[in-house]
N, C-alpha and C positions, 0 to 999 in steps of 0.2 A: 504494500500500500504506500503510494508516494505521489507527490506532485502538487498537492494543493493544501496540505495541512496548515501551513502558516497563513495562507490566504483565507481559508475557511475559518480559522480561529479569529482572525481580524474581523471577518464579516460577522461572526456570531457576536463578538464584543460590540461591534457597531450596532447590531440589532438591539442589544441590551441598552445601549446609550440612547437609542431612538425613543425608548419608553419614557425617558425623563424630560424630553423636550416639551416645551409648552404647547406646541401645535400638534402633538401626536394624535389627538382624537380627530382633528380636522383631516389629517393625512389618512387615518384609518377610514373615516367616513367617505372620503373620495375614492379610496381603494374598493370599498364595498359597493358604492354606487356604480363605478365604472365596470365592476364585475357583473352587475346586473345588466347594464346597458349593452356591453359587448357579449353578454351571454344570451342575447335575444329577448331580454325581459324576463328570463326565468328566475324566480325568486326562491325556489326550493333548493337549498344547498346540496341535497342529495342528487340533484339533476344538473347542478352547475358547479363543477369542481373548483373553478376559480373563485366563485362566491364562497364556497365552503372554506377554502384556505384563507380567504380574506377575513372571514368571520373568526376563524381560529386565531389569526394574528391579532385581531381587535380584542378578543377575549384575553389573550396573553398579555395585552397592554392594559387590562382592567377597564376596558371601555364598557360603560353601562348598557344593559340590554335595550333600553329605550333609544339610546343613540344609534345602536345597530339597526333597530327597526326603522327609524327615520331614514337612515342612510339607504336601506333597501328600498323604501318607498320612493325615494328620489330617483330610482333607476328605471321606473316603468310608468306607463300611463301618459295621458296628454300633457301633464305638467312635469314630466321628468326633467331632471337637470341636463344641461347641454354640455356635459363633461366629455372629454375624449382623452385618450392616451397619446402623448406626443413624446418621441425620443429625440433629444438634441445631441449633436455630436460636437466635441470640442477638444481643445488642446490645452493642457495645464503646464505648469512650470516643469523644466527639465525634460521636455519632450514627452510627457505622459499623456496618453490618449484617454478620453473620457466619453462614456455613454451616460446621458442624463435622462432618466425616465421620469416623466411628469404626468399628472392628470390635471387638465385645465379646461376652463370654459372660455379662455381668451388667449390663444397661442401667441398673439403679438405681444401682449403684456408679459407673458411668461418668458418668451425669448428675450425680451428687453431686460428683464431682471437677471436672467442667467448670463446674458452678454456682459452686463455691468459687473457682475460678480467675477466673471472670468477675467475681464480686463483689469480689474483692481488687483488681481493676483497673478499678473504677468501671463495670462492665458488669452485664448480667443475662441470665439464660436466658429465651428466649421460648417461646411455645406453638407447636405445629405449625401451619404456615401463616403465621406472623407475619412471616417473612423470605423464605421460599423463593420466593414470587411475584416477588421482585426479582431473581432469577437465572435464567439460561437454561442448562439442561443440554445439553451438547454434547460433542464429542470434539476432541482436540487432538493434533497431531503436529508435531514440530520436526525440521529437517534442518540439518546443518552445511554452510555454503557451500563448505567445502573438499572436501566429498564429493559435492555434487550441484549442477547448474546451475539457473538460474531457470526455464528452459523446462520441465524435467522436473517441477519443483515445481508449476508452473501446471497441467500435465497431470494430475498426481495430484489437485490441488485440484478441477479440473473434473470428474473422474470421481467424486469423493467429494461433489460438490455443495457445495463449501466456500462459506461465507458471508463469510469474511474470510481474506485471505492477507497476512501481515505480514513484516517483516524488521528485523534490527538489523545491526550490523557483521559478525557472524559466523554468524548463523542466519536461516533462513526458518521461519515459523510458519504452520500451516494449521489453521483452525478450521472444523469441519464438523458436520452434524447427527449427534446421538448414534445415530439409527436406522441410520446407515451405518458405525458403528464396526466391526461384524463383517466389513465388506467391505474394510477397510484392507489386509490382506495381499494380497488379489487385485488391488488397484490400485497397489501399490507398484512393480511391474515391476522387482524386484530393486534398487530404490533403498534405500540404507542410511538409516535414520532414527535420531534420537538418543533422543527421548522420545515415547511415545504413551500417552494416558490419557484417562479421563473428566474432563470439566471443567465448571465452573459460571461463566458470565460474568455480571457484573452488567448488568442492563438499563438502570439509571440510576446510573452511577458518580458518586461525589462527590469533590471536591478539598478538602483542608484548607489553612488559610491560613498554615502555617509548616512548615518541615522538621522542627522539633522534634516537632510533633504527629504527622507522618507516621512519624517514627522510633519514637515511642511505640507506634503501632499495629503496626509491623513487629516490635518487640520483644515486644509482647503476643501476636501471632500465633505467634511462635517459642516463647514459653512454653506456649501451648496445644498446639502440635505436639510439645512435649517430653513430654506425657502419654503413657503407654505405649499406650493404646488409641485415641489420636487419629491418624488417617492424614494428614489434610489439612484446612487451614482456608482458606476462601474469604471474601473481603471485597468490599465495593462501593467500596473506595478506588481512585481512579483512579491 
């Protein structure tokens, strides 16, 4: 097992940090609503895998049930919110590539906010296709070692056609084709997972020559993710 343990650990820690941000409920609400909209208005989590995973993430962030219900209601009917998912591509300091996933009802406003943040940090917004080719869209699921054994994780990975299974001291990480994302529930076999979501892995990750530079990139990513309409930022930093 090798290849992404450091990356996955950083990602998990970032997920924990997200929970303490002041705008976390707004982000979760957008995520739930867009899951209903892009799921064709399906409000039943058992028939909309993206919605189910969004609700799981909201519950993990201690989002109240009423907030979840309102977010679902905004995703269907004649008065549904006009949210859409937009992925922006950019360049950060030290030649780091960025994929910035947002949910927005005004892409011009969002792109302006992202552009300003990039330019303030020696970066710039790219054109469509300038960065995306350097990332592989996939799916990701993690398991706590205290909840599941290695054999069960490998069985799930085999059934999902995983291309990488990794681990750190406390977790197993399974990366598998995005086309199999909807099959996750069917292959879990009642195994409890911690996180499951869409992911973008860099096809050619880069390393920086100092911890200070790495920290600057991590701080920059956190600043981008603090923007109200930014859901997640992916980089090619190893």
